[in-house]
N, C-alpha and C positions, 0 to 999 in steps of 0.2 A: 187753348185758343191762343194765338199770337198776340205779340205785344204790339199795339199800336205806338208810332213815334209821332211826338208833336213838334215842330220845328218852330219857333218865334224869332222874327228880326225885324229891325226897322225898315228894310226894303227887301220885298220879293219880287224879282225881276221875272214875270211871266213869260215875257218875249222882249223883241226889241221894241215893241211898240207900248207896251203896258205894264206897268209895275203897280203894286200895292204898299202902301206906307202903313207900318206898324201891322203886318201880316203875320201869317201863321202858313204851314204846309202841314198836313196831316199825312200819314205813310201807314199803310198795312201790307205785310206780306211782300214787301219790295215795290209795292204800286203806290203811286199818289192817290189818296183817297179825296182830298179837297184842299182848296186853297181859298183864302180870304182875308178879311180884315179881324184881328185878333178880338176886336170887340163883338164880332158876331159868332166867335166861336161859342160852342154846346160843351160847356165846362163839366157835363157830366160825363164826358166820354172817358174811357180808362186809357191812358196813354202813358209814354216816358217821356218827359218834358225836356226839351233841349232848347232853353231861351237863350240865344246868342246876342241879345242885346243890340248894341248899336253897330250891325252888320248886314252885309248885302247876302241875300240867299239867291244863286243864280244857277241856272242849268249847267250840269257839269259841261266843262269844256271838251271839245273834239279835236283833236290834233290829227288832220288828214294826210300828214306825210310826215314818217320818219324812218330811221334806221336805228332803231333802239340800241342794239348791242354796241352800236360805234361809241356810246359812252366809254366804253374801254379804250378809244383810242383819242378821248377828247384831248385836243392840244398837241398830238403828235405832228401835225404837218400844218403849220399856218403861213399865213400871207404868201399863198400861192395862187395861181389862176386854175381854174376846174380841171382842165384837160391835163396840166401838169401833175396837179393834185392826185388825181384818180392815177393815171398811168404809170408816174414815178413813184408815188409813196403807196395810196390807198390799196389798190388792186394787188401789188405785190405782198403787201402786210397783210391782207385778208387771206391770201392764198399760204401764207406762213402760219399765220396766228390762229385763224377762225376755225374751230371745231366745237364739238357738242360742250366741252369744259368751258371754253371760252363764252358760249351762250349762258351756261349755268352760273357764271360768275359776274356776267354783265347785265343781262336782263333784269334781274330783281333791282339793281341800281337805277336803270332807266324808269322803272315803274315807282321806285321811291321819289325820282326826282319829278315825275309827272304828277304823281298823286300831290306832292307838295305845291305843284303849281294849278291845282282844281282840275287838271284833266283826268276824265273818267273813261273817254275810249280814245285809243288812238290808232292810226293806222300803218303797218308796218310794210317795208319792202325789205327782206333780207334772206339770210340763210337759217336752215335748220328751224324751220318755223314750227315743226311738230312739237319740239321741246321748248320753244318760246310759246306755245299754246299750253302746254301743261303748267309752265310757270305762272303765267298769266291767270289761268284757272285757280291756282293755288292763291293767288293773292286776292281775287274777288273782282278784278279789273274787267274791263271790255277791251277787245282789241280785234282788228281787220288785220289778217294776216298773209301776206302773199310771198312765196317763195321767189326769189331773185332768179330770172331767167336772162341768160346772155347766150349768144352764138359761141359757146366755147365752154370750158369746164369753170366751176364755181368751186368755193370751199366744200360744199355739200354734194355736188353732182357732177358727173364728167360731161354731160351734154344735155341739150335741151329737151329731148326727148325722155329722159331720166327724171328731169323736173316735172314735166306734163303729167308722167306716169303717178308722179309722187302728189301732185295737185289733185289729181281725180280721187285717190284714196283719201286724201285730207279733207276733200270736200264732201265726201260721202261720210266721213267720221263725224265731221261737225254740222252736218246738215240742218240739224233742229237745234243748235246749241244756242242759248241767248247770251254766252258771253264770247265765245270766239266765233269770228264770221271769217270764212275763207275767201281768199280772192286770188287772180292769177295776175302775176307781176312781172313782165316783160321789160327789161331796164330801159331801153330808150330805143328811137327808130335807126340811131347809128350804130347801134350795138347787137340789134337783132334783126335777123332778115325778114324779108316780107312773109315768108312761109312759116317763121316762127311766130310774128305779129298774128297771121290769121289763124294759126292753131290755138294760141292764146286767146283769141276773141271766141272760137268755136267753144273752148271750155267755159268761157264765162257765160255765153248763151245757153249751154247744156245746163249747168248748175245754178244760173241765175245769181251769179255772185261779180263783184266788183271786179273793174279790170285797171290795174294800177300801172302807171308809165311815167318815166320823165320826158316831158316833151320840150322842145323851143327854148331850152335852159340858157345857151350862151351864142353870142354871134358865132363862134366856130361850127358849133351843131347847125345852125340856120344856113350857113354857107356849104357846109359838108352835105345836107340833104337836098339843098338845091343842085349842087354839082353831081350828085349821085342820080337823082331821079328828076331834075328840072322842075321842081316844085318846094315850097316852103314845107317845113315839117308837119303842120295841121292838114295844109291840102294833100300832101303824098300820103298821111294818114286816112283821110276821107276818100281819096280815089282809090285806095285799096279795100274801102269798106270796114273800117277798124273801128270808126267812131260811133258811139251811141251814148245813152243816158248810164250806162254803167260805167264807162270811163272816168278816172280820176286823173287828170294830167296835173303832175306836180311842175312848178315853175312857171312855164307858158310865158316868158318874157319877149321873145322875138317872133312877134305875130304880125301879120300883115293884115292891112284893115279889111280886104276881102274875106279874109278867114274868119272874121268876128260873127259874120251871118251863117258861116258854116257851123261855128261852136253852137250858136244858139239853136238853130235848125235840128242839129244832132244832139241838143240837150247836153253837151259834154260838162263836166264838172271840173273846174279848176281849184287847185290847191296852192295857194300863195305861201310862199316863204321868205318873207322879205329879209331877215336877217342875214339867213345863209347867202341869198343872193348878192347882198350888199357887201359882206365879208369877204365873197368869192369873186366880186366885181362882175357879176353875170349880166347884172342892169336891173330895171325895175319893171315889174309885172305892170301892164297897162289895166289895172283893177276897174278904173272908172269906165273904161271904154267897154270892159266886160258887162259891167253891172246895167250900163245903158243900153246893150243888147239883150238884156234879160238872161245873161249867162250867170249860172250858179257859182259864185266863188267862195270858197272856205279857207281855212287857215291852218298852216302847217309850221312846224319848226324845223324840219328837216333834221339830220343827225345831229350828235353833239360833238361831231369831229368837222363840222363845217359851220357851226353856228355861234357859239361853243356850248350852248345849254338847250334845256327843254322847256323855256318859261314861256308860256303861251300868253301870260299877261304883258309881258315885255314885248312879245311878237306883234300883238294887237295894236300897242302904242307905237312901235316902230312902223307897221303898216299904214296906219293913219298918217303919220308925218311924212314919209317918203311920198306918198300919194300927193299930198299937199304941195310938196315941193316939185314931183313930177308935172303936175297940171297948173302950178303955179295959183291955185285956188284953196284958200283955207276952208272952203265947205266942203271940198273932196273928201270922199270917204269918212264920213261922220262917225262918232263915238258909237251910235246905234247900228250903224250899218256894219262896222266892224265887229260889234258884239254880236250881230246875227250871223256872220261869218264864221265866228267861234262856237255857235252853237246850233241853231236851227238850219242855216246852210250845211253845215257838217251831217248834222242827222239826214239830210235830204240827199246827200253826195251817197251815203252809204245805202241808201234804201229803207232809212230805219226813222223816217219822220215820224211815223205813227206812235213811235216808242221814246224817241229822245229829242232834245232840242229846245223844249219848252216846259215849263212847270205847268202841267194841266191835270185834271183828273184823268185816271186810266194810263198816264205814261210811267215809265221806269223810274223809280226815285234815284237817279243820279243827280247828284247836287254839289255845287262847289259854295262854300260859306266863307265870305271875306270879310275879315274884321275892319272896322273904321275907326278903331280906337287911337291910332299911332297918332302923335303930334303933326306929322307931315301930312295927315289926311283932314286937317280941320282948315275952314268949316266944309260943311258939304251942302251942294244946292241941286246937283243933279246926279244919280246913281249911276247911269251910263257913262257920261264922261268920266267920273270920279274913277270908275273900275278901269276903263281904259287909259286914260291919261296920268292917273294919279297913285293908283294901287301899284302894288309889287306883289310877287309870288309870296315873299315873306309874310304878307299879310292874309293870306290863307289860313285860316283858323280851321276848318275842316273839310273834306271830301268824302262825299258819300257815293256808292254804287249800291244798285238793287236794295236800297233800305238800310244799308250797312254802313258804319263809318269805316273807312279803310285808314284814314288819317284823320287827326283829331288832336288839337293842343300841342303840335310838334311831335306826336306819339304816332307810330304805325301799329294797326292792329293784326297784320296778316304778314308782316314781314319782319324778318331778325334783321334789324338794321347793323347791329354790331358784327354780325354773319356776313352781312352784305359788304361793309367797309374794309373787314378782313380781306374778303375774296378779292375786291377790286386792287387792293394793295399788292396781292400777288400778282394780278395782270401788270400792273405797272411794272413790277420787278422783271416779268418776262418778256416785255416790249424793249425795257432798257438794254436787256441781255441780248435779245433776237435782232432787234432792229437798230438799236443805237450802239450795239456791242460794248455795252458797260459790263464789266466782270468784278 
């Protein structure tokens, strides 16, 4: 007979609309078995008790856009516009540095950082995703993985056709997995041809998997696509039949008003990456406009090379603040709305709303537990505003996936953090030698 787990805490955030004060979550075999007020609990149950006391229990956060292995390049090229950053620094460095050994040394660090931020599922666009899948599985985390596709060579493949062949095999290998979810990931409309985009769409339809892409990230991209095709980026993608509910479009800043109706009609999902967008001066995503048109908006950190961290709590706070500035409206993007973006909306974008995103009976037990004990968190009147505006990732007490604590009390249960730190030091030494010519 498997052991039940009982979690108690001051606040249980069921979803963005409802929470329970002085509540519990009962878990069995990785599934949420019950949620309610602690006073109503049947104490005859056999369980392992974890009483977190003055804490928030929230659905695990879903990071809908990142390039996890780029933690190895954190701080390598800062204070640059996106086009320069990519073409002069990142892409050349990736072709020189990124191989299977690089992935082996960087992905565990990214996972450790995300777990300590309460992230239980992440969406990745990068290279050697078969190896990333193995590492993610070994840690017990969940991930949506899309091998990067451009019209040219990548660190992993010589051409788009080879990537497509890989994606077919990868999709079949993980077709029924509950931790690894394959995706198709053409880089952007400016770096992939119409033919590549449509082949990506066909693969997404064939296997029913997410379609990941950067869209309308910069003014340069907006003008470039208009020059090439006579249409703004989303209008162009719509004209070739690319857009549907499987699409998770990252950034989506430079959007024409007429495109909002298109995005709503096609049920496109948006991944908002506010800190990366701000750091690269790409612009501010029109989140409030998207929400008014019923468009599903989620939250992503982007890679740690352009952020420069994977802290989703900080990302939520920034997202809300800059939207208030953009609209000059303090009511724009409330704490509850941004909380929903990081949980329920993320699950919906991945097609996993029946399994993730809220704390309800029958859903996977993926949870983030946030301590409220620090002096800077007193007093407490609203758990949603507190989580978004006051808490930090350092307040994460525990992160659970599939009913197992992967991170608790500053300790990792499935990651050898000493080995991770040793390996990332070797990556730093390699970059200093190969990129900065330090000997």
